Structure formats: C-alpha cells, structure tokens
C-alpha positions in Angstrom: 58.2 -35.2 29.0 61.5 -33.6 28.0 63.5 -36.8 28.3 60.8 -38.5 26.2 61.1 -35.8 23.5 64.9 -36.2 23.6 64.5 -39.9 22.9 62.1 -39.2 20.0 64.7 -36.9 18.5 67.3 -39.6 18.8 65.1 -41.9 16.8 65.6 -45.6 16.1 64.7 -47.8 19.2 65.0 -44.7 21.4 61.6 -43.5 20.2 59.9 -46.4 22.0 61.6 -45.4 25.3 60.5 -41.8 24.5 56.9 -42.9 24.0 56.9 -44.9 27.3 58.1 -41.8 29.1 55.6 -39.5 27.5 52.8 -42.0 28.2 54.0 -42.3 31.8 53.7 -38.6 32.3 50.0 -38.8 31.3 49.5 -41.2 34.2 51.2 -38.8 36.6 49.1 -35.7 36.2 45.7 -35.2 34.7 46.4 -32.1 32.6 49.2 -33.9 30.8 46.6 -36.2 29.2 45.8 -33.2 27.0 49.3 -31.7 26.8 51.3 -34.8 25.7 49.2 -35.8 22.7 49.3 -32.1 21.5 53.1 -32.0 21.9 53.4 -35.3 20.0 51.2 -33.9 17.3 53.3 -30.7 17.1 56.4 -32.9 16.9 54.9 -34.9 14.0 53.8 -31.8 12.1 57.1 -30.0 12.6 59.2 -32.9 11.3 56.6 -34.2 8.8 58.9 -33.5 5.8 61.4 -36.0 7.2 58.7 -38.7 7.5 58.6 -40.2 4.0 56.4 -43.1 2.8 59.4 -45.4 3.2 59.3 -44.7 6.9 55.6 -45.2 7.2 55.9 -48.6 8.9 57.9 -47.3 11.9 55.5 -44.4 12.2 52.5 -46.7 12.3 54.2 -49.1 14.8 55.1 -46.2 17.0 51.6 -44.9 17.0 50.1 -48.3 17.7 52.6 -48.8 20.6 51.6 -45.4 22.1 47.9 -46.2 21.9 48.5 -49.5 23.6 50.3 -47.7 26.4 47.4 -45.3 27.1 44.5 -47.8 26.8 44.5 -48.4 30.6 44.5 -44.6 31.2 41.6 -44.2 28.8 39.6 -46.9 30.6 40.3 -45.4 34.0 39.3 -41.9 32.8 35.8 -43.1 31.7 35.2 -45.6 34.5 36.5 -43.8 37.6 33.8 -41.6 39.0 36.1 -39.8 41.4 38.4 -38.8 38.5 35.5 -37.5 36.5 34.2 -35.5 39.5 37.6 -34.0 40.1 37.9 -32.9 36.5 34.4 -31.4 36.5 35.0 -29.5 39.7 38.0 -27.6 38.3 36.6 -26.9 34.8 36.0 -23.3 33.6 32.3 -24.0 33.8 32.6 -23.5 37.5 33.9 -19.9 37.0 31.3 -17.5 38.4 32.5 -14.6 36.2 32.0 -16.7 33.1 28.5 -17.8 34.3 27.5 -14.1 34.8 28.8 -13.2 31.3 26.9 -16.0 29.7 23.7 -15.1 31.4 23.7 -11.6 29.7 25.3 -12.6 26.5 23.5 -12.6 23.1 26.1 -15.0 21.7 27.1 -17.6 24.3 29.5 -19.4 22.1 31.4 -16.3 21.2 31.4 -15.1 24.8 32.7 -18.5 26.0 35.5 -18.6 23.4 36.5 -15.0 24.1 36.7 -15.8 27.8 38.8 -18.9 27.3 41.2 -17.0 25.0 41.7 -14.2 27.5 42.2 -16.8 30.2 44.9 -18.4 28.0 46.6 -15.1 27.5 46.6 -14.5 31.3 48.6 -17.6 31.8 51.3 -16.0 29.6 51.2 -12.7 31.4 54.9 -11.8 32.3 53.6 -10.1 35.5 52.3 -13.4 36.7 55.2 -15.5 35.4 58.0 -13.4 36.7 56.4 -11.1 39.3 53.4 -12.1 41.5 51.8 -15.2 40.0 52.1 -17.2 43.2 49.8 -14.6 44.9 47.0 -16.6 43.2 48.0 -19.9 44.8 47.9 -21.3 48.3 51.7 -21.5 48.5 51.9 -18.3 50.6 54.7 -16.8 48.6 53.4 -13.3 48.2 55.0 -11.0 45.6 56.8 -13.8 43.7 56.2 -15.6 40.4 56.9 -19.2 39.6 59.9 -17.9 37.6 62.6 -15.4 38.9 62.3 -11.8 37.9 65.9 -11.6 36.6 65.0 -14.4 34.1 62.8 -12.1 32.1 65.5 -10.1 30.3 67.4 -13.3 29.7 64.2 -14.8 28.3 63.8 -11.9 25.8 67.5 -12.3 24.8 66.9 -16.0 24.4 63.9 -15.4 22.0 66.2 -13.1 19.9 68.9 -15.8 19.9 66.6 -18.6 18.7 65.2 -16.3 16.0 68.7 -15.5 14.8 70.5 -18.8 15.2 68.0 -21.7 15.3 66.3 -23.5 12.5 62.5 -23.1 12.1 61.8 -26.6 13.4 63.8 -25.9 16.6 62.0 -22.6 17.2 58.6 -24.2 16.7 59.3 -27.0 19.2 60.7 -24.7 21.9 57.9 -22.1 21.6 55.3 -24.9 21.3 56.6 -26.3 24.6 55.7 -23.0 26.2 52.3 -22.5 24.5 50.8 -26.0 24.6 51.0 -26.7 28.4 49.1 -23.4 29.0 46.0 -24.8 27.3 44.6 -26.9 30.3 45.2 -24.0 32.7 43.0 -21.8 30.5 40.2 -24.3 30.8 40.0 -24.2 34.6 38.2 -21.8 36.9 41.4 -20.6 38.6 42.8 -17.2 37.3 46.4 -18.6 37.2 47.4 -22.3 37.5 51.2 -22.5 37.7 51.1 -26.1 38.9 49.4 -27.2 35.6 52.0 -25.6 33.3 55.3 -26.9 34.7 56.6 -27.9 31.2 56.2 -24.3 30.1 58.4 -23.1 32.9 61.1 -25.6 31.9 60.9 -24.4 28.3 61.1 -20.8 29.4 64.1 -21.6 31.6 65.8 -23.3 28.6 65.3 -20.2 26.5 66.5 -18.1 29.4 69.7 -20.2 29.5 70.2 -19.6 25.8 69.7 -15.9 26.5 72.5 -16.0 29.1 74.7 -17.8 26.6 73.9 -15.1 24.0 74.7 -12.4 26.5 
C-alpha cells in the first residue's frame, strides 16, 4: 500500500506500478478491499487541484487500468461462498451487545450508527494502541499494545510537527492513512482488531519518527 502510494506520488508511468501494488494488496487481505479504494479516493480528492482537464486522459486511463486489475477479485467476492461466509461471520451484526441494544431501541438506525461510531473511536483509543490492545487478541501478549508505549509522546510531537511544518495535503494524507484503515475494524464484532489496521500502525510509526526528528 505504501509503496503503491509512493509510486502514485511519483507520477508518470510509476502510477501504473502503484496501481498494481495497491490492487495486489486487495487480493492479500479482505479488509483492504474497502481500505484501498478509500485511500485512492482520498488521494484524488486531496490532489484534485493538480488534476486539470488537460490531464483528464491519464486519469481515465489510470482508473480503467485499476478497474481491470480488480475485476477478478470482484468476481471471486460474489461467486466464492466460503469468502462470503467468512465475511458474514465477522460482521458487526454478530455482536451480541449490538443485538441487545437493537432489541430495545426505538430508533434502530440511530442505535446502529451510534454503535459503529463508538466502535470506530475504540480502534483509536491510545490505551489500546500503546497500552493493552493485544489483551483482546489471541496472541497471548498480555499488557501490551500493537505499538510501543514510548511511541505515544513521540506521536504527539509528530502531530505538532506536521501541523507546523507540513503542507495541508501532506497532513491529510498522513492522517487519512491512520483513519481509513480503522473503518473495517469498526464493522466487525471484535472489540479491537489490530490485525485489520496494520496500515494505520505504519502511519502512526511514520508520524512518531517525525516526532523524534522534531525532538
């Protein structure tokens, strides 16, 4: 994903290499089928001012190329029963707490959206990320988070650094790479899903590195 985005930033023929890498990541892990298109959309919206009508032809050719790359994946997703069963078995609809809340709710839609939103915020909980998030997994690493505790102050410094020194587009991309991969995790029944949000951890580590540089 990150190498693919780097190639997109390089432009020219590199963008086709980038699209191949981004499409390949969608074949590797199911949650990335949602994450990658959203990241590409963020990328397009962020740099839309640089995409003039004169450059419309390469944009259309790139989009067509990407669609061709993911056609087999789309076919597999709709045809493969095992894949559909796996997806259904981890969805938030299997969450018993949500089911109980919906049973007594007067507005099921609002209750569902509120539950998903709070689930999303839980994925960003610093206590889980830097403290004890792995307690919720079967890794057996009790009292540890997927990120190291000493990264947290560096991450805060990194946020300050990118606000002071980075252009708006750069901030949006970096923070978007944290926020977007958290979306699939918020749609599953598990309270915390670190294995689904690996790109977020990489983005957080990049910002932590910038914090160390700032320090």
